[in-house]
MARPA-463244 format. One record per residue (C-alpha): y, z, x; residue in three letters. Coordinates in steps of 0.5 Angstrom, whole numbers, plus 500, padded with zeros to 3 digits. Example, Ala and Ser with C-alpha at 12.3 -4.5 7.8 and 13.67 -1.06 7.14 Angstrom:
BEGIN
491516525ALA
498514527SER
This chain:
BEGIN
472825582MET
465823583SER
462816579LYS
457820574PRO
464823572ASP
468816571ARG
468812564MET
463807563SER
465800564PRO
462799557LEU
466805554ALA
473802557ARG
471796553VAL
470799547LEU
477803548ALA
480796549MET
477794542ILE
479801538TRP
486799541LEU
486792538VAL
483795531LEU
488800531VAL
495795533LEU
491791526LEU
491797523LEU
498798524ALA
500792522TRP
496793515HIS
500799514GLN
506796514ALA
505791509GLY
501796505PHE
507800504TRP
512795503ARG
508792497GLY
507796490ASN
499798491ARG
500805489ILE
496806482ASP
498812478THR
494810471ASP
489816470ILE
484811466MET
483807473ALA
480813476LEU
474814470LEU
467810470PRO
466804465SER
459802462SER
458796458GLU
459800452ARG
466803454THR
468796458ALA
471793452THR
474800450ALA
478800457ASP
481793457ARG
483795449VAL
487800453LEU
489796459ARG
492791453GLN
495796449LEU
499799455ALA
500793458GLU
507791453ASP
509798454VAL
508800461SER
515798463ARG
518800457GLU
523807455VAL
524809449ILE
530813447VAL
531817440LEU
537819438VAL
538824432GLY
543827428ALA
544830421PRO
549824419ASP
549817421TRP
556817424GLN
554822429ALA
548819431ALA
552813432ARG
557816436THR
551819440ALA
548813441ALA
554810444ASP
555815448GLY
548814451ILE
548806451GLN
555807456ALA
552812461VAL
545807462THR
550801462ALA
553803468ARG
546802471HIS
543796468PRO
538795475GLU
535801472LEU
534801465LEU
536794461LYS
537794453PRO
532790449VAL
534788442ASP
527788439LYS
530787432ILE
533781435GLY
528778438ALA
524777432PHE
526771428ASP
525772421PHE
527765419ASP
522761423ALA
517766421ALA
518764414LEU
518757415ALA
511758418PHE
508762414TYR
511757408ARG
505753407PRO
500759405TRP
505762401ARG
500762395GLY
494765399SER
498771402MET
497777397LEU
497785398THR
492789395ASP
497792390ALA
499785388GLN
492782388ARG
490788383ALA
495787379GLN
494780378LEU
487780377THR
489783370HIS
495781368ALA
497778362ASP
501770363PRO
505772358ALA
508779361ALA
509775368LEU
512769364ALA
517775361GLN
518778368GLN
519771371ALA
525769365LEU
528776367THR
529774374ARG
531767373LEU
537770368TYR
538775373GLN
540771379ILE
542777383SER
535780383SER
531774384GLY
527773391SER
532772397ALA
526769401LEU
524763396THR
528760390GLY
524761383TRP
520754383THR
517755389ALA
515763387ASP
515763380PRO
511770380LEU
516773385GLY
510775391LEU
512773397TRP
518778398GLN
513784396ASP
508782401TRP
514781407TRP
516788405LEU
509791405ALA
509787413ARG
515791414ALA
512798412ASP
508798418VAL
514801421THR
519806420ARG
524803423VAL
529799420ARG
535795421GLU
542798420ARG
549796423ASP
545792428GLY
542798430LEU
534800430ALA
534806425SER
530811421PHE
530818417SER
525824419ALA
525830420ASP
532831415GLY
536827420MET
538820422GLN
535817428TRP
537810432ILE
532807436LEU
534805443LEU
529801448THR
530799455TYR
526795460HIS
525799467ILE
529794473GLY
524797478LYS
517800479PRO
517807477ALA
513809483PHE
517811489SER
514813496VAL
520818496SER
519821490GLY
525819487ASP
527820479THR
532815478ASP
530814471TYR
529822469SER
536823472ASP
539817469LEU
537820462LEU
538826463ALA
546824464ALA
546820458ALA
543826454GLU
548830456ALA
553825455SER
551825448ALA
551831447ARG
558833450ARG
561833443THR
556835438ASN
550840440ASP
546838433LYS
545832437VAL
537831439ARG
535826444VAL
528825445VAL
525820451SER
519818452ALA
514812456GLY
509810461ILE
515809467PRO
517817465LEU
510819466HIS
509814472ALA
515817476GLU
514824474ALA
507823477ALA
510820483ALA
515825484ALA
510831484ARG
505827489ALA
511826494SER
511834494VAL
504835494GLU
503829500ILE
508833504ASN
506840502VAL
499839503ILE
498833508GLY
505836513LEU
504843512GLY
496842514SER
498838520LEU
504843522ALA
498849521ALA
493845525VAL
499843531LEU
501851531LEU
494853532LEU
492848537VAL
499850541TRP
497857540LEU
489856543ALA
492852548PHE
499853550ARG
500845552SER
503839549LEU
498834551ARG
492837546PRO
498837540ILE
500830541VAL
493827542LEU
490831536VAL
496829532ALA
494822534LEU
487822532SER
489825526LEU
495819524ALA
490814526ILE
484817522GLY
489817515THR
492810516ALA
485808517ALA
483811511ALA
488808506ILE
488801509SER
480800508VAL
481804501THR
486799500ALA
482793502VAL
475795498VAL
479797492PHE
485793493ASP
489799490ARG
490806492VAL
490812487HIS
496817487LEU
490822487ILE
487820492THR
492821497LEU
494828495VAL
486829495PHE
486825502GLY
492830505ALA
487835506SER
483831511LEU
487833517VAL
484840516GLY
477837517VAL
478831522ALA
481835527GLU
475839529ASP
473834534TYR
480834538GLY
479842537ILE
472842540HIS
474837546TYR
480841548PHE
476848547VAL
471845551THR
476843557ARG
479849557GLN
473854558ALA
470849564ASP
475846568SER
470843573THR
468838568ARG
471831568SER
474828561PRO
469824562ALA
463829563HIS
466833557THR
466828552MET
458826554ARG
456833553PHE
460834547LEU
458827544LEU
450828541PRO
453835537GLY
460831535MET
456826533ALA
451830529LEU
457834525ALA
460827524LEU
454825520SER
453831516THR
461831514SER
460824512VAL
455824508VAL
457831505ALA
463827502TYR
459821501LEU
456825496ALA
462825492LEU
461818490GLY
455819488VAL
458819480ALA
460812478PRO
467814477PHE
471809481PRO
476815483GLY
471819487LEU
469813490ARG
476812492GLN
476820495MET
469819498ALA
470812502LEU
477815504PHE
475821507SER
469818510ALA
473813514VAL
479818516GLY
473822519LEU
470816523ALA
477814525ALA
479821528ALA
472821531PHE
473814535LEU
480816537THR
477822540VAL
471819544VAL
474813546LEU
481815548TRP
481822549PHE
478821556PRO
482816558LEU
489819556LEU
487826557ASP
490828564ARG
490835568GLY
487841566SER
488847561LEU
488854563ARG
485859558PRO
490863554THR
491870551ARG
489867544MET
483863546SER
480869550ALA
481874544TRP
477868540LEU
471868545ALA
471876545ARG
471876537GLY
464874535LEU
462880539ALA
466885535ARG
464882529TRP
459886525PRO
452884523ARG
449885516ALA
444892517ARG
441897513LEU
446902513ASP
452905509ARG
457900511PRO
453893510SER
450897503LEU
457898501LEU
460890502VAL
454888499ALA
455892493ALA
462890493GLY
460883493LEU
455883488ALA
460887483VAL
466881485PHE
460875484ILE
457878477VAL
464880474GLY
467873476GLY
461869474LEU
461873466LEU
468871465GLN
467863468VAL
469857463ARG
466851462VAL
471845460VAL
469838460ASP
475835458ASP
478828461VAL
485831460ARG
485836466GLN
486829470LEU
492829467GLN
498832470ASN
504829467SER
509836465PRO
509839459ALA
516837457PRO
514829458LEU
508830454VAL
511834448GLU
517828448ALA
511823448GLN
508826442ARG
514827438THR
516820439VAL
509817436GLY
509823430ARG
517820429LEU
515813429LEU
509813426GLY
506809432SER
498809432PRO
494813438SER
491808443PRO
485812445THR
482811437GLN
482805434PHE
477801430LEU
473795435LEU
471790430VAL
466784432ARG
464778428GLY
460772431ASP
466768428THR
474769429PRO
474769421ASP
468773420GLN
472778425VAL
477778420LEU
473779414ALA
469785417ARG
477788418GLU
478787412GLU
472791409ALA
474796414ALA
481797411LYS
477798404ALA
473803407ALA
479807409LEU
483806402LYS
480813400GLY
483817407LEU
490813405ILE
491815398ALA
489822401GLN
494822405GLY
489823411ARG
492817414LEU
498813414ASP
496806414GLY
493801419VAL
495795424ILE
490789424ALA
490782424LEU
487781417SER
494784415GLU
498777417TRP
492773417VAL
487774412PRO
480771412SER
479764409ALA
475767403ALA
481772402ARG
486766403GLN
482761398ARG
480768392ALA
488769393ASP
491761392ALA
486760386THR
489767383LEU
496765384THR
496757383SER
493758376GLY
498764373LEU
503760376GLU
501754373ASP
501758366GLN
508762368VAL
511755369ARG
509752363GLU
511758358ARG
518758362VAL
519751361ALA
517752354LYS
522758352ALA
527754356LEU
525747352HIS
525744359ALA
520740363THR
515743366ARG
518745373ALA
515741378PRO
510745384VAL
514745390PRO
511740396VAL
507744401GLY
504750396ASN
497752399ALA
491750396SER
484753396THR
482747402ASP
488749406HIS
487756410VAL
491759416LEU
487760422THR
487765427LEU
487760432SER
493757429THR
497764428TRP
496766435LEU
499760438ALA
505761435GLN
511766437PRO
511769430VAL
504773433SER
507775439ALA
508782437ALA
500783435LEU
498779440ARG
494784444HIS
490786438LEU
485780439TRP
480781445LEU
477774444GLY
470773446ARG
467779450GLU
462778456GLY
464770457GLY
463765452GLN
456768450SER
459774447GLY
461776440PRO
469775437TYR
473782438ALA
479785435SER
482792435VAL
484796428VAL
490801430LEU
490807425LEU
497810423ARG
498817422GLY
492820425LEU
493826429ALA
487831425ASP
481831428PRO
478832422ALA
482826420ALA
479822425ALA
472825424ARG
473822416ALA
475816419VAL
468815423GLN
464817417ALA
468811413ALA
467806417VAL
460808419ALA
456803414SER
461797416SER
457791420PRO
460790426GLY
466796426VAL
465801431GLU
469807432TRP
472809439VAL
475815442ASP
476813448ARG
478821450VAL
472823447GLU
467819450ASP
470820457LEU
469828456THR
463827455GLY
461822460LEU
465828465LEU
460833462HIS
453828463HIS
455828471TYR
457835471ARG
451837469VAL
447832473LEU
451833479MET
449841478SER
442839478TRP
443834484LEU
447840488LEU
440845486LEU
436839490ALA
440839496GLY
440846497ALA
432846497VAL
432840501ALA
437844506VAL
433849506ALA
427846507ALA
430842513LEU
433849516LEU
426853515ALA
423847519TRP
428847525ARG
429855525TYR
423857521GLY
423865518ILE
431865521ALA
433859517SER
435864511TRP
441866516ARG
444859516ALA
443857509LEU
445865505VAL
452865507PRO
453858504THR
450860498LEU
453867497LEU
460863499ALA
458858493GLY
457864488LEU
463867490CYS
468861489SER
465860483VAL
466867481ALA
474867483LEU
474861479LEU
473866473GLY
477872475TRP
482867476LEU
481863469HIS
481856472VAL
476852468PRO
470850471VAL
469842470GLN
466837475LEU
470837481PHE
469844483PRO
461842482VAL
463836487LEU
467841492ALA
460845491LEU
456839494ALA
461839500LEU
461846501LEU
454846502LEU
455840507GLY
460843511VAL
459850510GLY
452851513VAL
454848520ASP
457855522TYR
451858520GLY
447852524ILE
452853530PHE
451860530LEU
443860531LEU
444854536GLU
448858540HIS
447865539PRO
452869543GLY
457863545ASP
464865545GLY
467859547VAL
463855541SER
465861537TRP
473859539SER
472852536ALA
468854530ILE
474859529VAL
480854529LEU
476849526GLY
475853519ALA
481856520ALA
485849520SER
479847514THR
481853510LEU
489852511LEU
488845508ALA
484846502PHE
488852501GLY
494847500LEU
491843496LEU
489849491ALA
497848490LEU
496841487SER
499840480SER
493836478THR
488841474PRO
482838477ALA
485838485LEU
487845483HIS
480847481ALA
477843488PHE
482846492GLY
481853489ILE
473852490THR
473850497MET
478855500LEU
474861497ALA
467857500GLY
470856506VAL
474862507GLY
467866504ALA
462862509VAL
466863515TRP
467871514VAL
460872512LEU
456867517SER
457871523PRO
455877519TRP
448875518PHE
448872526ARG
441874529PRO
């Protein structure tokens, strides 16, 4: 071949540099898949702001303690049946301690140590009921009650001697603390009663990461076997399993299937198209190589930038195969059509157009990252890097690795002739009928469109798991981790005082049964003012009771035990946090917000808040409490999705106007032929969502933005190369593979990706059909 047809020395050097980078990429990939770098947390996809950063931190702290915990509730009509069923479950899980390790939470709490810790402040700790009773109590009546307890030894306080607690207050205070949970110890097991059944609570810690690249469901399979064992002899036994690991495992299993279906399915479809078009192994191998390098680069760069790659990003990125193969297909179509050109000459001929195509596609993908959603930015970076890496592989390596020639095949010849046979839009009966049918489809679909800006659209946990989680929360009376009160103050003690004010504001709702109660730090560490007031109240009454009892017994007044609380000695939050007794509730303390200069903050969790009307009542009740903020993270994020859907809709409209202006500048009055097919295709895709009753939210709008960048290229190419059958062949093959990739994405179980896939499937399909219909 002549010298101009050889690769330049610079091109060879660049090819070698790319080889070194690909080898480094392979090394990074080996480490990535060995480490646990896949993120399954839906909250990691969502945006944060100054207002929501603390709320997100709360959610992370609340989830941290239970992120490796699986809860199994075993219920039966009677206690013995529940015990037998629980024994059956424990026998099965005990065979696999590497998967599920039992945890004894009741045994882990050292009650004697807790008593010893609180003893110096015993007189400073009163319940609301005790405080109300003592405020209006008659010392004589209290003394008579104390004498009764003293004579009835069996009914005396089990926690302290009579001398230390003559009013018998401390036992009731501890019972009130225990009322935070329905769980009690029975026969050494955590148990409770609900729904007319006896329940046993079994808690496990998982022994390995819940996420598995292979999609294994070890935990679910083991729990299913355990449930079968428990129900073998009694069909009235009920078993409910829940926990974050089960959701993560289910997401991983589904993602594994979807990655295989979308990624491998689209890869197989692309390679089949390449084989039918070229009937040669060489194009298949080289196109597959470019796709593999593009996908690996996308994963590695995303992992470097974001540290972790989200599962939904991998599922979305699997559709990259249907776009990244365009460069290789254009190269081989051109090589097949003109065998006199060398590989290097072919690449030089195609490079300007391919570079322009890469730029428009990358810009279209990066447009997904305009909204400050970490998940969308991951997907945008993943796709842009993958396209760029596939492009560089084709440009730098194909001229070196491609040897030999490609003969025209029956399919390539048929595709080249296809453009001439494609109908054009005219003012005739067939065109008018097609236009009328299109109008009916679009208008009818648009009238049925529903807009649903719900953050739960990002969740894809199986319905049985979601229902089991709700059942466990209802039976245990667990607080919602997404609805809580955020309390701020200049000092830790001010935070505690404001918690107490918030609890007072909620008393009415608790009395009405609209709220079961609260979980707050101030339940365990009252504010200094509250402790001093309670100590003053109890010490005065206790002194009078001791004197009256001593007179009744004709004895010397009982001495006050050393260590009883005084009004000057209060329990501080820092002291409590430093002790093991605070372990179960330590996550409710947030410390300072925003570094050393910010306010202190804590969380108050709400029990039994299931009714939306009750949530609004809680919000109204605390609205006037200083430093107390109602947080509903689901509602906040839903509002955020709505905001960015509207914003992206306006940006989409602005983008369409900008594209129209550029096309008019380049093609003049003929520019409508390139733009109208894409606009009609966008309307068709939204109409299809309406006909299929798929809600419209942010992701379909983003798909329309991507369609605007990708779909208009078909019309541009037909205007640039009118009547060029070879170019049309490349367009058809590229569009077919893109259609397959995004069509498979529509099979995703994640509602957001499902809607994105349907939008792209309908849009790309429509613009593929309509673009040649409007050609000159």
